N, C-alpha and C positions, 0 to 999 in steps of 0.2 A: 580535392579528394571526394568522392560522393559514395552512396550506399552501395555496398557489393553483396549479392546473393549468391550462395553456393549450394548446389544440389550434389550429394555424393562426391564432394569435394571438387566439382567442377563449376565454375562460373555460369550463371544463367543470367537472362535479362531481366529487368523490371517487369516486362509484360509477361514473361513465363512464371516470374514469382507471383504475379497477381492471379494467374490462372490457378495456380496451387493453392493460394490464400486469399481469395477475393474478399473476405472481410475485412481484411487489414489494408485496403485501398487507400482510405482517408489517412493513414499514418504513414504509409510508404510515400504519398505525395507530398506530406509536410517534411518528412525526413529523408527525402532523396538525395539531397545536397550535403548530408552530414556523412563524416568518415566512419562509417558503421559497416561491420563485416557480420553479415546473417547468415547463419546454416539451416537449411531446412531439411528436417530429419521425420518423415512420416506425417507431414503436416505440423510438426512441432517447430516453431521457429526458436533458434538459440543465436543470441548475440555474443560473439568473441571479442573479448576485450583483455590485453595483455595475458594472452593464452589461457585466461579464464572464462568459462562458458557461462553465459548468465541466461536464464529460462525460469519459468514458473510452472511447477507441476502441482495442481491442485490435488489431485488424488493421492500423490506421494505424502504431502504436508499434512493432508487430513488424517491419512492413516496414521502417521506419526503422532499427532494429537490424540486420536481415539486409543493409541496403545498406552500413551502417558496417562489419560484421565481413566483408563481401566483400573489404575491403582493408585491415582491421586484424585483428590476432590477439587472440583471445579471451583467450588466457592472459596477456597483458601488462595485461588490466583489473584495476584494484585490488580490486573486489569478487570477481573470480574467483579471485585470490590468495588473499583472506581466507577463501573458502570451502573453500579446499584444492584447487580444481580443477587438475589435471596432467595434460599431454598423455600419453596411452598408458596412463592408469589409470582406473579404474573412478569413473564420476561419481557425486557424492554425491547424495543425496534431500534436498532443503532445504524447510523449512517458513518461509515469510514470516509472522511473528507478529504484524505491523502492517501490513495490506495499503494502507491508505491510498487512494491513487488509481491502485495497481498499477504506479507508474513503476519501482521495485526488483524487483517481482515479474516484470515483463516482461522486464527485463534479464536475470533470471536464467534464465527461460524460453528467451532468444534464446542462452543458452550452450548449449542441448540438454539441460537438466536435467529431472528429475522435480521440478516445484515445486507445493506446496500452499499455500494463503493462508489466513489467519484475520484477520478484523478486528471488532472490538467496537463500533466506532461506527455506529449506524444509517444516519447520511448517507453515509458511505464505503461501508458494506455495500451499501446501495441502488443506489449507482452502479456498483460492482463486479459485482451480480447483474445489472443491466440490461446492463452491457457483455458480460457471458458470455452472455446470451441473445441477443445480436446478434452472434455470432461461431460459427465452426466450431472454434475453438480449443478444446482441452479444458483446463481448469484447475480444480482441485480446490479448491473454496472452502467456508468453514465460517464461519458469522456467531457470533462469540461472543469470548470471551477464552481466549487460549492455556493460561492455568493452569487452566482449566475442561475443554478440549477435549483437551489433551495429545496432539497429533497426533505419529503417529511419523514421524522423521526422523532422517538423520546429522547435518544441521547445522541450528541454528535461527538465523534472522536477526532482529534486532531494531533497530527503528528509533523510539524514543521520541520524543515531541513534547517539545520544551523551548521556553523561553521566547526570543523574539527580542529581543536586548539591543542589536543593532548598529543605530543609528539612521541610519547613514550609507547602508546598503542595506536595501531594502523586499523582503519575501518576494514570491513570485511570486503572482499573484492568486488561482490555485487554493489555494496555501499560505495566503493570508491568509484566505480563507474557511474553510479548516479550522482554523486557529488561533482565529479568532472563535468558531466554531461548538463546538469541541472543547475548547480550552483545553490546557494543560499535562498531561503524564502524570505525576500525583502520585505514583502506584505504580511508577515506573519502577524504582527500586532493589529493591524486593521482587520485581517481575517478571523482572527480570535475574538475580537470585538463584536464583528457580525454575528459570529456563532453564539455568542452570548445573549446577543439581542434576540435571537430567532429561536433558540432551542431551550427546554427547560432544564436540561443538563448537558454541561459540555465539559469533557475530559481531555486535558491538554498533556501530552507525553513529553517528558524532559529528562535530561541527565539527572542525577540524583545531586549533583554539585551545581546544576545551573540555576540561575535565577528565575524567578517566576516570570513567564511570558508578558504578562499584564498585571492586574490589581492582585491583592492577597486573595487566594482561592477560599472557597467554603471549608475545603479540607484537602489533604493529599495522601495518597497510598504510596509507599515507597517499597521498592524491591531492592536487591543487591547492586545494581547499576543505574536502574530507571525510576523515576517518580512520575505518578499520575496526579495532576492537580486538577481538583474538581471544582466547577462552576456551577451554582444552583440558582436558577431563576427566582427573584424576588416574589 
């Protein structure tokens, strides 16, 4: 099977899809032999998997955060604490080294931070680029691995993909697609070590019950289900 494109529920060719979404040419080329069903709706790309629709809507997600933080303090958020965001102090520049579907990137952006994003997986990168093309929000995005890009930032945020071992709870539909298509980040330890060697502050996202990815962190910030391990440069 290969990549399929549908416009108004009618299948179109790769060439037609490229004429509508020219900025996605590099991703279409890489993914063209994958069994992906992609719907195009007014220049928005939607990947359909198991009857679930996967896409990124930057404006919608930022509006959700805006409404939430209208009534809640940003500074009480575990992620804000982990990256060192403090009231009255200069806000750090953050690089999200694993963009995924931008959930954490947009949360960081809603803090009022200067955020850059990189993503090496072509499926995620394709959806990120399409989302950026459909918004006026400025987001610095790079396609590739952080170990090659070496983007400048005060804080590096890292959320490696790990195996889902809890059979009692299933991952969200978009994460199931992500796990099925991408798999586990086998190089997570070496990537984490690279980040610690190259950034002043590194935040690694983990499940609250998961062991530390590498050495004992400087400190950790925990939420209900997520823990942020913070590594500070010596």
